C-alpha positions in Angstrom: 15.6 -78.9 42.6 18.3 -77.5 40.2 22.1 -76.2 40.9 22.3 -72.6 40.6 24.1 -71.6 38.0 26.9 -70.1 40.0 27.9 -73.6 40.9 27.3 -75.3 37.5 31.3 -75.2 37.0 34.2 -77.8 37.3 35.9 -76.0 40.2 33.5 -76.7 42.4 32.8 -80.2 44.2 29.9 -81.2 46.3 28.6 -83.6 48.8 25.1 -85.5 49.2 23.2 -84.6 52.6 20.2 -86.1 53.9 16.6 -84.7 53.1 15.9 -81.7 54.9 19.3 -82.1 56.8 22.9 -80.9 57.2 25.0 -84.1 57.6 26.9 -86.0 54.6 25.4 -89.8 54.4 28.1 -91.1 52.3 31.4 -92.8 53.5 34.8 -90.9 52.8 32.7 -87.9 51.3 35.8 -85.8 52.1 37.9 -87.5 49.2 34.9 -88.3 46.8 34.7 -86.2 43.8 31.1 -85.0 42.6 30.7 -82.6 40.0 27.6 -80.4 39.0 27.1 -82.5 36.4 27.5 -85.7 38.0 24.5 -88.2 37.5 24.4 -89.3 41.3 24.1 -85.6 42.2 21.5 -84.9 39.9 19.2 -87.6 40.9 19.3 -87.1 44.6 18.3 -83.4 43.7 15.5 -84.7 41.9 14.2 -86.9 44.8 14.3 -83.7 47.0 17.7 -84.5 48.8 19.9 -81.5 50.1 23.4 -81.2 49.2 26.5 -79.2 50.2 29.2 -77.2 48.8 32.7 -78.5 49.7 35.4 -76.0 51.0 39.1 -76.1 49.8 38.6 -77.2 46.5 40.4 -74.7 44.2 40.9 -72.6 47.6 37.4 -72.0 48.1 36.4 -70.8 51.9 32.8 -69.9 53.2 32.6 -67.9 56.2 29.6 -69.3 58.1 28.1 -67.1 60.6 26.5 -68.4 64.1 26.5 -64.8 65.6 24.5 -61.9 64.3 26.7 -59.3 66.5 29.9 -60.7 64.6 28.3 -60.5 61.1 27.0 -57.0 61.6 30.5 -55.9 62.9 32.9 -57.5 60.3 30.7 -57.8 56.9 31.7 -54.3 56.2 35.1 -55.2 56.4 34.9 -58.1 54.3 34.8 -57.8 50.1 31.6 -57.9 48.5 31.1 -61.5 47.4 28.5 -64.2 46.6 26.2 -64.3 49.8 23.7 -67.3 50.8 21.0 -66.9 53.5 20.8 -69.9 55.6 17.7 -71.5 57.4 18.6 -69.8 60.5 18.5 -66.4 58.8 22.3 -65.5 59.0 24.9 -65.7 56.2 27.3 -68.0 54.2 29.8 -65.5 52.5 32.1 -67.5 49.8 35.6 -66.4 48.9 38.3 -67.5 46.8 41.6 -67.2 48.7 45.4 -68.4 48.2 45.0 -70.9 51.1 41.9 -73.0 52.3 42.4 -74.0 56.0 39.3 -74.2 58.2 39.2 -72.2 61.6 36.7 -71.3 64.3 35.7 -68.2 66.2 34.9 -68.9 69.8 33.7 -66.5 72.4 34.9 -66.8 76.3 32.3 -69.5 76.7 33.5 -71.7 73.8 30.4 -71.0 71.9 30.9 -70.7 67.8 30.5 -67.1 66.5 31.6 -68.3 62.8 33.2 -71.3 61.0 35.6 -70.6 58.2 34.8 -73.6 56.3 37.8 -74.7 54.0 39.5 -78.5 53.3 37.4 -81.3 54.6 34.5 -79.0 55.7 31.1 -78.0 54.0 28.3 -76.0 54.0 24.4 -76.8 53.1 23.9 -75.1 49.5 21.4 -73.0 48.5 18.0 -74.3 47.6 18.5 -77.0 50.1 16.0 -77.2 52.9 16.8 -76.4 56.7 15.9 -78.8 59.6 13.4 -76.1 60.5 11.6 -76.0 57.2 13.4 -72.7 55.9 14.9 -72.5 52.5 18.7 -71.6 51.6 18.3 -68.6 49.4 21.0 -66.6 47.3 20.5 -62.9 48.5 23.4 -61.6 46.6 24.4 -63.4 43.1 28.0 -61.7 42.8 31.2 -63.0 41.2 32.9 -64.9 44.1 35.4 -62.3 45.5 39.1 -63.1 46.4 40.3 -62.3 49.7 43.8 -63.3 51.1 44.0 -65.6 53.9 46.0 -63.8 56.3 43.5 -60.7 56.0 40.6 -62.9 56.5 42.1 -64.0 59.7 43.5 -60.6 60.5 39.7 -59.4 60.2 38.0 -62.3 62.1 40.7 -63.4 64.8 40.5 -60.7 67.2 36.9 -61.8 67.9 38.1 -65.3 69.1 38.7 -66.1 72.5 42.0 -68.3 71.3 43.5 -65.2 69.9 42.7 -63.4 73.3 44.8 -66.2 74.8 47.9 -65.1 72.4 47.6 -61.3 72.8 47.1 -61.4 76.5 49.5 -59.6 78.2 48.9 -60.0 81.8 48.6 -63.4 84.1 46.6 -64.1 86.8 49.6 -64.6 89.3 51.3 -60.7 90.0 54.3 -60.5 91.5 55.6 -57.6 93.6 57.6 -56.3 90.7 54.5 -55.1 88.5 54.7 -51.5 89.1 57.9 -51.0 88.2 59.7 -49.5 85.0 58.4 -52.3 82.5 54.6 -51.5 83.6 55.0 -47.7 83.6 56.3 -47.2 80.4 54.0 -49.8 78.7 50.9 -47.3 80.1 52.5 -44.6 78.1 53.1 -46.3 74.6 50.5 -47.4 72.4 51.6 -50.1 70.1 49.9 -48.4 67.4 52.3 -45.3 67.7 55.4 -47.5 67.2 53.8 -49.4 64.3 53.1 -45.8 62.7 56.8 -44.9 63.7 58.1 -47.6 62.0 56.1 -47.2 58.7 52.6 -49.1 59.1 49.4 -47.4 57.7 47.5 -47.3 61.2 44.4 -45.6 59.2 43.1 -49.0 58.6 43.3 -51.9 60.9 44.4 -54.6 59.6 47.2 -53.0 57.6 50.7 -53.7 56.1 53.1 -55.8 58.2 56.4 -53.9 58.7 58.6 -57.0 58.0 57.5 -58.2 54.7 55.7 -57.1 51.9 52.4 -58.4 50.6 50.2 -57.7 47.6 46.8 -57.6 50.1 48.7 -55.6 52.7 46.0 -56.1 55.1 47.6 -59.0 57.5 48.7 -57.1 60.3 46.0 -56.5 63.3 46.6 -55.1 66.6 44.6 -54.1 69.9 45.8 -51.7 72.6 48.8 -53.8 73.3 49.8 -56.2 71.1 50.2 -56.5 66.9 49.6 -60.1 65.2 50.4 -60.8 61.5 48.6 -63.6 60.2 50.8 -63.6 57.2 53.9 -64.5 59.1 52.1 -66.1 62.0 54.2 -63.4 64.4 53.1 -61.3 67.5 54.8 -58.7 69.4 54.4 -56.3 72.1 56.0 -52.8 72.4 59.1 -54.5 74.0 59.5 -57.3 71.2 58.4 -55.1 68.2 61.3 -52.5 68.9 63.5 -55.6 69.6 62.9 -57.2 66.7 62.5 -54.1 64.2 65.8 -52.3 65.7 67.5 -55.8 65.7 68.2 -55.4 69.6 68.4 -57.2 72.5 65.6 -57.1 75.0 67.5 -55.0 77.2 68.8 -53.1 74.3 65.1 -52.6 73.4 64.4 -51.3 77.1 67.0 -48.5 76.7 65.6 -47.5 73.1 61.8 -47.0 74.4 63.8 -45.5 77.8 65.5 -43.0 75.7 62.0 -42.2 73.3 60.1 -41.2 76.6 62.8 -39.3 78.3 63.0 -42.0 81.1 66.6 -43.2 81.1 67.0 -42.2 84.7 63.9 -44.2 85.5 65.2 -47.2 83.9 68.7 -47.1 85.4 67.1 -46.8 89.2 65.0 -49.9 88.2 68.0 -51.6 86.9 70.0 -50.8 89.9 67.0 -52.3 92.2 67.2 -55.4 90.0 70.9 -55.8 91.0 70.6 -55.4 94.6 67.7 -57.8 95.0 68.9 -61.1 95.8 65.6 -62.7 94.9 65.9 -61.6 91.4 69.7 -62.7 90.8 68.1 -66.2 91.6 64.9 -65.7 89.4 65.3 -62.8 87.1 62.0 -63.7 85.2 60.1 -62.0 88.0 61.0 -58.8 86.8 58.2 -59.2 84.5 54.4 -59.7 84.5 54.2 -59.5 80.8 54.7 -63.3 78.9 55.8 -61.9 76.0 58.6 -59.9 78.1 59.5 -63.2 79.8 59.6 -65.2 76.6 62.1 -62.6 75.1 64.3 -62.4 78.2 64.4 -66.4 78.5 66.1 -66.1 75.1 68.6 -63.5 76.7 69.3 -66.0 79.1 68.6 -69.2 77.6 68.6 -69.4 73.6 65.7 -71.3 72.3 64.1 -71.6 69.0 60.8 -72.8 67.8 61.2 -74.2 64.3 58.3 -74.4 61.3 58.3 -77.8 62.0 56.9 -77.4 65.5 60.2 -78.6 67.4 61.5 -76.8 70.1 65.2 -76.5 70.5 67.4 -75.4 73.2 70.9 -74.4 73.4 73.2 -76.8 75.5 75.8 -74.5 76.8 78.0 -77.0 78.4 78.1 -79.1 75.0 77.8 -76.2 72.7 75.0 -77.5 70.7 71.3 -77.3 69.9 69.1 -80.1 71.1 65.4 -80.9 70.9 63.3 -80.6 73.9 59.4 -80.5 74.4 56.8 -78.4 75.7 57.2 -79.6 79.3 60.7 -79.0 79.4 60.3 -75.3 78.0 57.2 -74.8 80.7 59.3 -76.4 83.8 62.1 -74.1 82.7 59.8 -71.2 83.1 57.8 -72.5 86.3 61.5 -73.1 87.9 62.4 -69.6 87.3 59.1 -67.7 88.2 56.2 -67.7 90.4 54.0 -68.3 87.4 51.2 -70.7 87.7 52.5 -73.2 84.5 49.7 -75.9 85.6 46.3 -74.2 84.5 45.2 -74.5 80.9 45.1 -70.8 80.6 48.6 -69.9 81.5 49.9 -72.7 79.8 48.5 -71.7 76.9 49.4 -68.3 77.1 53.3 -69.1 77.9 53.5 -71.5 75.1 52.1 -69.4 72.3 54.2 -66.4 73.6 57.3 -68.7 73.9 56.3 -70.0 70.0 56.1 -66.5 68.5 59.3 -65.2 70.4 61.1 -68.6 69.3 60.2 -68.3 65.7 62.3 -65.1 65.6 65.3 -66.8 67.0 66.1 -69.3 64.4 70.0 -69.7 63.9 72.0 -69.6 61.0 72.3 -72.9 59.4 75.7 -74.6 59.5 77.8 -75.4 56.4 78.1 -78.6 55.1 81.8 -78.6 55.8 81.9 -77.8 59.5 83.2 -80.0 62.0 82.7 -79.2 65.6 85.2 -80.4 68.3 84.0 -79.7 71.5 83.6 -75.6 71.2 85.6 -75.3 68.4 84.4 -75.5 64.7 86.8 -76.3 61.9 86.0 -75.4 58.3 87.9 -78.6 56.6 87.2 -76.2 53.1 89.7 -73.5 54.1 91.3 -74.7 57.5 89.4 -71.6 59.4 88.3 -72.2 62.9 86.0 -70.4 65.4 84.2 -71.1 68.5 80.5 -72.7 68.4 77.7 -70.1 69.2 74.0 -69.9 69.5 74.1 -67.7 66.5 74.7 -71.2 64.3 72.7 -74.2 64.1 75.0 -76.6 65.4 73.8 -80.2 66.5 76.8 -82.7 66.5 79.7 -81.6 68.3 82.3 -84.4 68.6 83.6 -84.9 72.1 87.2 -84.5 71.6 89.6 -81.8 71.4 91.5 -81.2 68.1 95.0 -81.8 69.1 97.2 -80.4 66.3 100.5 -81.8 67.9 99.9 -85.3 67.3 98.7 -87.0 64.0 100.1 -90.8 64.9 97.6 -93.4 66.1 100.0 -96.3 66.6 97.7 -98.5 68.9 94.5 -98.0 66.4 97.0 -98.8 63.5 98.0 -102.2 64.9 94.6 -103.1 65.8 92.9 -102.2 62.4 95.7 -104.3 60.9 94.8 -107.2 62.8 91.1 -106.7 61.7 90.8 -106.2 57.9 94.7 -106.4 56.8 97.4 -103.8 56.2 95.8 -102.9 52.8 92.4 -102.1 54.2 93.4 -99.9 57.3 93.5 -96.7 55.6 89.6 -97.5 54.6 89.1 -97.8 58.1 90.3 -94.4 58.6 88.5 -92.8 55.8 85.1 -94.2 57.2 85.6 -92.7 60.6 86.7 -89.5 58.7 83.4 -89.5 56.6 81.1 -90.1 59.4 82.4 -86.6 60.8 80.8 -84.8 58.1 77.2 -83.4 58.1 76.6 -84.1 54.3 76.9 -87.1 52.3 78.6 -86.0 49.1 79.9 -89.7 48.3 77.1 -91.8 48.0 77.8 -95.0 49.8 76.5 -97.7 52.4 79.2 -99.3 54.6 79.0 -103.1 55.2 81.2 -104.8 57.6 81.1 -108.5 56.8 82.2 -111.4 59.0 81.2 -114.2 60.8 81.6 -113.4 64.7 84.3 -112.2 67.4 86.0 -110.9 64.1 86.2 -107.1 65.2 84.0 -105.3 63.7 81.2 -105.0 66.4 84.7 -103.4 68.3 85.6 -101.2 65.4 81.7 -99.5 65.7 82.3 -99.4 69.3 85.4 -97.4 68.8 83.6 -95.0 66.1 80.7 -94.3 68.7 83.2 -93.3 71.4 85.2 -91.1 68.9 82.0 -89.4 66.9 80.0 -89.2 70.3 76.9 -91.6 71.3 74.6 -88.7 70.9 75.6 -88.6 67.2 74.9 -91.9 66.6 71.4 -94.0 66.3 70.5 -97.5 65.6 67.8 -99.4 63.7 67.2 -102.3 61.3 67.4 -102.5 57.5 63.6 -104.2 57.4 62.2 -101.7 59.9 63.9 -98.6 58.2 62.2 -99.8 54.8 59.1 -100.5 56.2 58.1 -97.7 58.8 57.4 -93.8 57.9 58.5 -92.8 61.3 62.0 -94.6 61.5 63.8 -92.4 59.2 63.0 -89.8 61.6 65.4 -91.9 63.9 68.4 -90.5 61.5 67.5 -86.9 61.6 70.4 -84.5 63.0 72.8 -87.7 63.5 76.1 -88.6 62.0 75.9 -92.2 62.1 73.1 -94.7 61.7 74.2 -98.4 62.5 72.3 -101.5 61.5 72.7 -105.2 62.7 72.5 -108.5 61.3 70.1 -108.4 58.1 67.8 -111.2 57.4 67.2 -113.2 54.1 64.0 -111.6 53.1 64.6 -110.1 49.3 65.1 -106.0 49.5 62.6 -104.6 47.6 62.1 -100.7 48.7 65.4 -99.6 47.7 64.6 -96.4 46.8 64.4 -95.2 50.5 68.0 -96.4 50.7 69.1 -94.5 47.6 67.6 -91.2 48.9 69.1 -91.8 52.1 72.5 -92.1 51.0 72.2 -89.8 47.9 71.8 -86.4 49.2 68.0 -86.0 48.3 65.4 -84.3 50.3 63.7 -86.8 52.9 60.3 -86.7 54.5 61.2 -86.7 58.1 57.8 -86.8 60.6 57.8 -86.9 64.2 54.9 -88.1 66.2 52.1 -85.1 66.5 54.6 -82.7 64.6 54.3 -81.1 61.2 56.2 -83.5 58.7 59.3 -81.4 56.9 61.7 -82.5 54.5 65.5 -82.1 54.8 68.8 -84.0 53.5 70.0 -86.9 55.6 73.6 -86.9 56.5 73.4 -89.9 58.9 76.3 -92.4 57.3 74.7 -95.8 57.2 76.9 -98.6 58.4 75.8 -102.4 58.5 77.6 -105.0 60.4 76.5 -108.5 59.2 77.7 -111.9 58.2 75.1 -111.9 55.2 73.6 -109.2 52.7 70.1 -109.7 51.4 69.5 -110.3 48.1 68.0 -107.6 46.2 65.0 -106.9 43.4 67.1 -103.9 42.4 69.7 -104.7 40.0 70.6 -101.1 38.8 73.9 -99.4 38.9 72.4 -96.8 41.1 71.9 -99.5 43.9 75.0 -101.3 43.6 77.3 -98.5 43.2 76.5 -97.4 46.8 77.7 -100.6 48.5 81.5 -100.7 49.9 82.0 -103.8 51.5 84.9 -104.4 53.8 85.5 -108.1 55.2 86.5 -108.5 58.9 88.0 -112.2 58.1 89.7 -113.1 61.2 88.5 -114.5 64.3 89.7 -113.4 67.9 89.0 -114.5 71.6 87.1 -112.8 74.1 89.8 -112.6 76.6 90.5 -109.2 76.3 88.8 -105.9 75.7 91.2 -104.3 73.2 89.8 -101.0 73.0 91.0 -100.7 76.4 94.6 -100.4 75.2 93.6 -97.2 73.6 94.4 -94.0 75.6 92.2 -90.7 75.3 95.0 -88.8 73.8 95.2 -91.3 70.6 91.5 -90.4 70.2 92.5 -86.6 70.1 95.2 -87.5 68.1 92.9 -89.0 65.8 90.5 -86.4 65.5 93.3 -83.9 63.8 94.4 -86.9 61.6 90.2 -87.5 60.4 90.3 -83.4 59.7 93.1 -84.1 57.1 91.9 -87.5 55.7 88.3 -86.0 55.3 89.9 -82.8 53.4 91.8 -85.1 50.9 88.6 -87.5 50.7 86.6 -84.7 49.4 89.0 -83.9 46.7 89.4 -86.9 45.3 85.4 -88.4 46.0 86.4 -92.1 46.3 87.5 -94.4 48.8 90.7 -96.7 49.3 90.2 -100.0 47.5 86.3 -99.3 46.9 86.9 -101.0 43.2 84.8 -100.1 40.2 81.1 -100.2 39.8 81.3 -103.5 38.2 83.5 -105.1 41.1 81.1 -103.4 43.8 78.0 -105.3 41.9 80.0 -108.6 42.0 80.9 -108.6 45.2 77.2 -107.7 46.7 76.0 -110.7 44.5 78.6 -113.1 46.1 78.0 -111.7 49.4 74.0 -111.6 49.2 73.3 -115.0 47.5 75.8 -117.6 48.7 73.6 -120.6 47.0 74.0 -119.2 43.3 78.1 -118.7 44.5 78.0 -122.3 45.6 76.3 -123.6 42.5 79.0 -122.0 40.5 82.1 -123.3 42.4 81.0 -126.9 43.3 77.7 -128.0 41.0 78.0 -130.0 38.2 74.6 -130.1 36.0 74.0 -133.5 35.0 70.6 -134.4 33.7 71.2 -138.2 34.5 72.6 -137.1 38.0 71.0 -136.8 41.2 71.7 -136.0 45.1 69.6 -136.4 48.2 68.2 -133.1 49.4 69.8 -133.9 53.0 73.1 -134.6 51.3 73.2 -131.4 49.5 72.1 -129.3 52.6 75.0 -130.7 54.4 77.6 -130.3 51.8 76.0 -126.4 51.2 76.4 -125.4 55.1 79.8 -126.8 55.5 80.8 -124.6 52.4 79.0 -121.7 53.9 80.9 -122.3 57.4 84.1 -122.3 55.6 83.3 -119.3 53.5 82.0 -117.2 56.7 78.4 -117.2 55.3 75.7 -118.0 57.9 73.9 -121.6 57.9 70.8 -121.9 55.6 68.0 -123.8 57.2 66.1 -126.8 55.2 63.2 -124.3 54.6 65.1 -121.4 53.1 67.3 -123.4 50.6 63.9 -125.5 49.7 62.7 -122.1 48.9 65.4 -120.9 47.3 65.9 -124.2 45.4 62.5 -124.1 43.9 63.1 -120.3 42.6 
């Protein structure tokens, strides 16, 4: 058997199948590249083997029909293209597209009506033999036609059971409020009439979407009650369509529809009934049997959104911020507010799909990088303007203190900081606190607090956490951060990332640290969610008594390190932070805002030193053995010292200079190196 001429092109990838079978027999066949002129393929075909054509390569899609009825209904809606008759007598239609994700069309019994084979999938190629003995034959040797991926889904998905769940507009559990204004107006208005009124060409279904432009113009499909666009992946019923197109709230959309149908009196009567009904006041969702309406109303009462990485966000009114929740939280809130069954898989799917569709419309405006939020007040440190935090803006890091502009003095903190680091470094500690307020990383620094123990560095971090807010802080280990792909996500939407003691392993994967502290795009990935890219703004703070050695000797690495010594030792007899009143934290808020404004202008920290000084400081702190050699060892080819004596003298020196004592094994390895 020879490959058809149509497939003798570098744009196709192939897979070897069993003789008179459909299954690939090679391991990792989805990543193995076999072209038309590959000797392995040629020999396999000569020996009577079957072959498969792999979808996804150059965005190749193959529509594999398993239902003659579906094939008959949709084939006239699809572009004329290269066709292959399968061994079962149905067709494979080959298309080029702008995307190549596989999907299925299922009937209510979950039988497959059609398989759309894209990335990671394959179909048996023409000339091969079906297990029933029939040959796969070319029935139309045309050029492979192009079809927009959204258009293909718009044509096929209305036949799919899962699409029915997306567009289904009734739940099995009815409430006594079903026969009200909502249901009455829904029976009067067809969604295609609204689409036409808003500019959609309804002479063809699918047609163009009214919310975006598209080259093909065939991505929007609809049935009696619901429209769905497979380009922007959004759905609408008559209420949500008016709401989004007219930029109205849900209740304003109801009024618009009532005016359109001369039903304003009926709407007012219904609203009066709702207001008088005590049960509805406690459970306003009972008004609606339509889950799309419930989703829209839910956002009016409790703002939420569903982002493009698959995360749910809920507005926390008491804390004036957006916070991440999960699907269980969303379902429980719906369940607590309605009589809706949230347990059955069917209802759960309907609710979550409609909430996702509505939630995708509600993505708030990104916060500016210069905005600092103190409780409910947002301060723009760039121009000093202030305004109240609302769900309109995507804010996630409120500082739990008021901005007290009447005070700018923090005398108790001044005294404590001076005891910890000395008078000349007090300003540095305040600058670090101020910098941690900023949801941005314009000055590329890693802050490292060095001390042998009981020296104040842990208390400084405790003070910082209390001021910044514990929900704005995360904790990790340096080794874990550099080795685990999910660990980086702990820093997402945090202001501070704290790390504890570091070990003596040499630091090699420094590129991650550079990206985290350099304002670069980082790959974040929550488990079981879509990965996404954002810029990290969590300031990295390390409290340790030693730094690891590094294989990265570049300026880009050394210039990031700002090392602050905590040289003094204190007792544990008293918790010194208990002396600081809350009023001083509020004064610190205003003080920090002023420090930050100045810091962003000069773009360097007090006493940070030159890059050369920072390089030397890092090497001195990370390699005590080398420093010990320079200060205490005389090279003499005829001299000697016992190993135990050398270890003893080295560790005495380490203790005197606030370095961790080194074990015999570590000393032995470092000496050999």
